[in-house]
Each structure stands twice: as C-alpha cells, then as structure tokens.
C-alpha positions in Angstrom: 21.3 20.5 12.5 24.5 22.5 12.5 22.6 25.7 12.9 20.6 24.3 15.8 23.5 22.7 17.5 26.3 25.3 17.0 24.7 28.2 15.2 26.9 27.6 12.2 26.7 26.2 8.7 28.8 23.1 8.9 29.9 23.4 5.3 31.7 26.6 6.2 33.8 25.1 9.0 36.8 23.9 7.0 37.4 27.2 5.3 36.7 29.2 8.4 39.2 27.2 10.5 41.9 26.3 8.0 41.1 22.7 7.1 41.0 21.2 3.6 38.7 18.3 4.6 34.9 18.8 4.9 33.1 18.4 8.2 30.6 16.1 6.6 33.3 13.8 5.1 35.0 13.5 8.6 31.6 12.8 10.3 30.7 10.2 7.6 34.1 8.5 8.0 33.6 8.2 11.8 29.9 7.3 12.0 29.1 5.7 8.7 32.2 3.8 7.7 32.4 1.3 4.9 32.4 -2.4 5.5 36.1 -2.7 6.5 35.7 0.3 8.8 32.7 -1.3 10.5 34.7 -4.5 11.0 37.6 -2.5 12.5 35.2 -0.7 14.9 33.8 -4.1 16.0 37.2 -5.7 16.5 38.7 -2.6 18.1 36.0 -2.9 20.8 37.6 -6.1 21.9 41.3 -5.8 20.8 42.8 -2.3 20.2 43.8 -2.3 16.5 43.5 1.4 15.5 47.3 1.5 15.4 47.5 -0.9 12.5 48.9 0.9 9.4 46.0 0.2 7.1 44.2 2.8 5.0 40.8 2.4 6.8 42.6 3.2 10.1 44.5 6.1 8.7 41.2 7.6 7.4 39.5 7.1 10.7 42.3 8.6 12.7 42.7 11.6 10.4 38.9 12.2 10.4 38.8 12.0 14.2 41.7 14.5 14.5 40.2 16.9 12.0 36.7 16.7 13.5 38.0 17.3 17.1 40.2 20.2 15.8 37.3 21.9 14.0 34.9 21.5 16.9 37.5 22.7 19.5 38.1 25.8 17.4 34.3 26.6 17.3 34.0 25.9 21.1 37.0 28.1 21.9 35.7 30.9 19.7 32.3 30.7 21.4 33.9 30.7 24.9 35.8 33.8 24.1 32.8 35.5 22.5 30.6 34.8 25.6 33.3 35.6 28.2 31.5 37.6 31.0 34.7 39.2 32.2 35.0 41.3 29.0 31.8 43.3 29.7 32.8 45.8 32.4 35.4 46.8 34.9 33.6 46.9 38.3 32.4 43.8 40.1 28.8 44.8 40.7 28.2 46.6 37.4 30.3 43.9 35.7 28.0 41.1 37.0 24.9 43.0 35.9 26.4 43.7 32.5 27.5 40.1 32.1 24.0 39.0 32.7 22.6 41.5 30.3 25.2 40.6 27.7 24.6 37.0 28.3 20.9 37.5 27.7 21.5 39.5 24.5 23.9 36.9 23.2 21.4 34.1 23.9 18.8 36.0 21.9 21.2 36.2 18.9 22.5 32.6 19.2 19.8 30.3 20.3 21.9 27.2 19.6 22.8 24.3 21.9 26.5 25.2 22.0 25.8 28.7 23.3 23.6 27.2 26.0 26.4 24.9 27.0 28.9 27.7 27.2 26.7 30.2 29.1 25.0 27.7 31.4 27.7 25.2 32.0 31.2 26.6 31.1 30.4 29.9 32.9 28.0 28.3 35.5 27.8 30.3 38.8 28.3 27.1 40.9 31.7 25.5 40.3 30.2 22.0 40.7 27.9 22.7 37.7 30.7 23.8 35.4 31.9 21.8 32.4 35.4 22.0 31.1 36.1 22.7 27.4 36.8 19.0 26.9 33.4 18.0 28.4 31.7 20.4 25.9 33.7 18.9 23.1 32.6 15.4 24.1 29.0 16.5 24.1 29.2 18.2 20.7 30.9 15.2 19.1 27.9 13.0 19.7 25.4 15.5 18.1 23.7 13.7 15.1 24.9 16.0 12.3 
C-alpha cells in the first residue's frame, strides 16, 4: 500500500527521516489500539481525556506526532521534487518545461501522493489548490 499511496516502502521511512520508531508501529497504535486504547478513544469522543498522563495516552500522542512528522517529511520532499519553478528561467518555456517535467515525473512515480502534489498542490486554478496540511490529512487516512 505504501508504494501505491506514496511511492515508498513504509519500512524505510524511519531510517530515511531520522526516527527510531517504525511507521507500522505508529499506525498500529493509532488505528488498532489495545482494549484500554479503544476505551480511551470512545471516551475522548465525548470528554477530552488525551491529556491524562497514562501510558496509553502517551503512546497514542507519541505515535500521532511521529506519524505526522514522517508523513510531513515525505510530503515536503515530494513538493520540492515536483516544484515546476525549478525547470526553466523564462515564463513560456518554463511553463512548457514544467508540464513536460510534470509528465515525466508522473511516469516515474504513479503514486497517489504524486498525483495530489501535481494536481492539487500545484493546481492551475487557485481554488483547486490544496495546502500541505490538506495533503497531510488525506495521506493520514490511507489504509496502510
């Protein structure tokens, strides 16, 4: 799923972006918690209790921070790698080159994150553009 969604092997993310916690461990902690974690999720939907200093909350908060950090690093790297302004100096040639470069990059990386960056982050119409945080929110709900 990681290759389809982000064009990356998810097992490589921690070492690539300086984390000592595996992507899968964080994802598991957030989306498949133990019994106490499930109870805390249910109660937190009614009364905010994630601030309570208990181990299950600490694990959840740390996993959430780590996962967001890893995904943000991947998204920022992809945004920089697909930046159309880095293709040429002149406006007309730059626009044509950007489209050609965009096409070449799409052929190399046919993943969902690349599509989101090229078609939404760098969308021609401003009303169609997504911010980095919107892409992050979309990627976070992928079923890894």
